[in-house]
C-alpha positions as a printed Julia matrix, in Angstrom:
247×3 Matrix{Float64}:
  75.69   86.35  103.07
  78.26   84.62  101.1
  79.63   84.73   97.39
  77.5    82.45   95.14
  79.79   82.55   91.93
  81.12   79.25   90.19
  84.62   78.54   90.0
  84.99   79.6    86.48
  82.83   82.85   87.07
  84.34   86.19   87.23
  84.78   87.68   90.67
  84.29   91.16   89.2
  81.91   91.54   86.49
  81.21   95.31   85.24
  79.12   95.94   82.35
  79.03   99.46   80.73
  79.74  101.23   83.97
  79.09  105.04   83.73
  79.46  107.66   86.62
  78.55  111.18   85.99
  78.67  113.68   88.81
  77.16  117.42   88.94
  79.15  120.43   89.7
  78.93  124.04   89.33
  80.46  124.03   86.15
  78.18  121.43   84.73
  78.13  117.53   84.64
  81.5   115.75   85.11
  82.09  112.38   83.37
  84.1   110.35   85.91
  83.71  106.81   84.26
  82.82  106.33   80.82
  81.42  102.87   79.61
  83.78  100.4    81.81
  83.63   96.82   81.14
  85.49   94.45   82.96
  86.12   91.0    84.17
  88.41   89.75   86.76
  88.74   85.82   87.35
  89.18   84.22   90.68
  92.6    84.4    92.11
  93.75   87.24   89.77
  95.73   90.04   91.1
  94.88   93.36   89.08
  96.93   96.64   89.35
  94.81   99.62   88.32
  97.08  102.45   87.35
  96.63  105.77   85.82
  97.12  109.66   86.53
  95.49  111.38   89.42
  91.87  112.18   88.47
  91.29  109.24   86.06
  88.74  107.79   88.18
  90.75  104.92   89.89
  89.21  105.43   93.24
  85.64  105.99   91.88
  85.86  102.49   90.22
  87.04  100.82   93.35
  84.32  102.32   95.16
  81.66  101.21   92.67
  83.17   97.55   92.97
  82.85   97.86   96.71
  79.01   99.06   96.51
  80.2   102.4    98.28
  79.26  104.36   95.17
  76.51  103.68   93.07
  77.13  104.27   89.17
  75.06  106.36   87.05
  74.32  103.58   84.72
  75.52   99.94   84.25
  75.59   96.68   85.92
  78.14   95.55   88.97
  78.09   91.9    89.74
  80.65   90.8    92.5
  80.96   87.08   93.15
  77.73   86.34   91.5
  75.85   88.97   93.62
  74.23   91.52   91.6
  74.15   95.06   93.06
  71.31   96.22   91.11
  68.46   97.12   93.25
  70.42   96.57   96.44
  70.13   99.11   99.05
  73.04  100.24  101.34
  72.24   97.79  104.12
  72.28   95.0   101.65
  75.43   96.02  100.3
  76.94   96.34  103.84
  76.03   93.04  104.78
  77.5    91.29  101.55
  80.75   93.36  102.01
  81.1    92.06  105.62
  81.78   88.53  104.59
  83.07   88.89  101.17
  84.91   91.86  100.31
  88.06   93.29  102.31
  89.18   97.01  101.8
  92.44   98.66  102.75
  92.56  102.44  102.07
  95.66  104.71  102.04
  94.72  106.3   105.31
  94.03  103.28  107.56
  90.47  104.17  108.73
  91.03  102.78  112.12
  88.91  103.74  115.03
  91.21  105.65  117.48
  89.11  104.78  120.68
  89.55  101.1   120.0
  92.38   98.8   120.38
  94.12   96.91  117.44
  91.92   93.87  118.52
  88.72   95.63  118.71
  89.25   97.34  115.46
  89.82   94.01  113.74
  86.93   92.04  115.72
  84.56   94.93  114.76
  83.39   93.48  111.31
  82.88   90.1   113.07
  80.79   91.46  115.81
  78.33   93.21  113.5
  78.25   89.63  111.71
  77.18   88.66  115.03
  80.28   85.93  115.23
  80.54   84.78  118.9
  84.26   83.96  118.28
  85.16   87.57  117.17
  87.99   88.09  119.42
  89.61   84.87  118.96
  89.58   85.44  115.27
  90.78   88.85  115.23
  93.7    87.65  117.69
  94.66   85.2   114.92
  94.53   87.86  112.19
  96.72   89.97  114.11
  99.24   87.08  114.92
  99.19   86.67  111.02
 100.48   90.26  110.48
 103.21   89.89  113.2
 101.2    92.19  115.75
 100.21   89.56  118.36
 102.03   91.82  121.05
 100.14   94.83  119.91
  96.65   93.51  120.46
  96.03   96.29  123.43
  97.57   99.19  121.7
  95.38  102.01  120.26
  96.15  103.47  116.8
  97.97  106.38  118.39
 100.33  104.25  119.94
 101.21  102.29  116.52
 103.44  103.37  113.78
 102.28  103.95  110.32
 103.44  100.5   109.42
 101.61   98.94  112.14
  98.51  100.44  111.7
  98.29   99.38  108.1
  99.03   95.77  109.2
  96.02   96.3   111.48
  94.01   97.3   108.55
  95.31   94.34  106.57
  94.14   92.02  109.59
  90.73   93.52  109.61
  90.52   93.14  105.89
  91.29   89.46  105.9
  89.83   88.4   109.25
  86.5    87.56  107.34
  88.72   85.42  104.79
  87.14   87.56  101.93
  87.05   86.36   98.38
  87.82   89.87   96.97
  90.48   92.5    98.32
  90.23   95.98   97.41
  93.05   98.16   98.04
  93.45  101.97   97.47
  97.2   103.2    97.44
  97.9   101.07  100.62
 101.32  102.18  100.75
 100.69  106.02  100.08
 101.46  107.07  103.6
 104.47  104.85  104.36
 108.05  105.1   103.65
 109.44  102.83  100.91
 110.76  100.08  103.42
 107.68   99.9   105.33
 105.53  100.06  102.2
 107.61   97.09  100.72
 106.99   94.98  103.72
 103.19   95.9   103.96
 102.9    94.77  100.2
 104.81   91.74  100.76
 102.36   90.73  103.55
  99.33   91.69  101.57
 100.43   89.61   98.53
 101.22   86.7   101.02
  97.81   86.93  102.68
  95.99   86.97   99.28
  97.73   83.62   98.37
  97.02   82.03  101.61
  93.45   82.76  101.57
  93.03   82.64   97.89
  91.91   86.04   97.62
  91.4    87.91   94.31
  93.12   91.23   94.65
  92.2    94.47   92.93
  94.99   97.22   93.72
  95.18  100.88   93.04
  98.83  102.02   92.95
 101.08  104.73   91.48
 103.99  102.57   92.14
 105.0   100.79   88.75
 107.19   98.11   91.0
 103.94   97.24   92.72
 101.93   96.94   89.86
 104.46   94.8    88.02
 103.82   92.02   90.89
 100.07   91.77   89.7
  99.21   89.26   87.41
  97.37   91.84   85.23
  97.81   95.54   84.81
  94.9    97.94   83.87
  95.47  101.55   82.96
  92.55  104.02   83.3
  92.61  107.44   81.39
  90.05  109.95   81.48
  87.41  107.38   83.02
  88.13  104.61   80.44
  90.02  101.48   80.77
  93.06  100.89   78.55
  93.56   97.01   79.52
  96.55   94.94   78.79
  95.64   91.65   77.18
  93.46   89.93   79.89
  95.51   86.48   79.79
  98.83   87.73   79.33
  99.97   87.71   82.94
  97.26   85.71   84.36
  99.07   82.49   84.81
 101.86   83.96   86.81
 101.8    83.23   90.53
 100.15   85.86   92.61
 102.66   88.65   93.69
 105.32   87.42   91.41
 107.26   89.78   89.51
 107.14   89.71   85.58
 110.81   90.27   84.9
 113.99   89.1    86.54
 115.52   91.62   88.63
C-alpha cells in the first residue's frame, strides 16, 4: 500500500482533531480543534511543555491513536473508517517512526530488527535491504549484535535504519535524542536529517531541544492541546536540516 498524494498535496492533513480521554476525575481534553498541513519535504519541529499533547498528536498522525473527532489524511490516505490492520499495512510502507526508547526487539540482532518490517511486507530481499540500511547508518560491522551489545547511540541508529529501510515518505520522531548524551544525540540528529534529505522524506519531529527545533524548516508550538504555529512559509524554503541563524 503506497502513498497516493499529488506532488503539491500535503503529506499531513489534519482537520479539527480533538482527543478526549476519560479519567477518574472526569473527561480530559488532550487535543482541541487541531488543524494542520505539512507539505512534502518539510521538516517540522513540534515543541511545547510536557503534557501539552505532543506525543498524542504524533500517535494520531501515525494511526496508533484514534482521535475523538476530526479527520486525518496522510499522503492522501484517509484514516477515517480504517481498522488497525489497514493502518498497520499503510504504515509499513509509508511511515517510519523513531521513539525515545529505541523499541528494538532484544531477542533479535540488529539485522533482524531492521529486516522485520520488510519481512512483514513479504519482501524476499528483506535482509539485503536491511544490511544496506545498517551500512548507511555506519553499523555494517554490528549487524549480528543484539541490542544489549550495542550502546544507546548505536541502538538509536538501528532504529533509524529500521525507520528508513522502507524509504518512507514520512518520518515521525518522538524525542529521538532523549536517552542519549549531547554528543551522541547530535550525531544521531545529523544522521536523521541527512537520511531525510537522501530519501526526500518529510520529517515531523518532537523535541525539547531548541537547537534541534531550529534545524527544522518550520516550528510549531503546542500548548494545552492547541497549536500556536509559526507562519507556515516563513522557514519552508530553507534546506532540510539547515539552521535558521548563523552560529
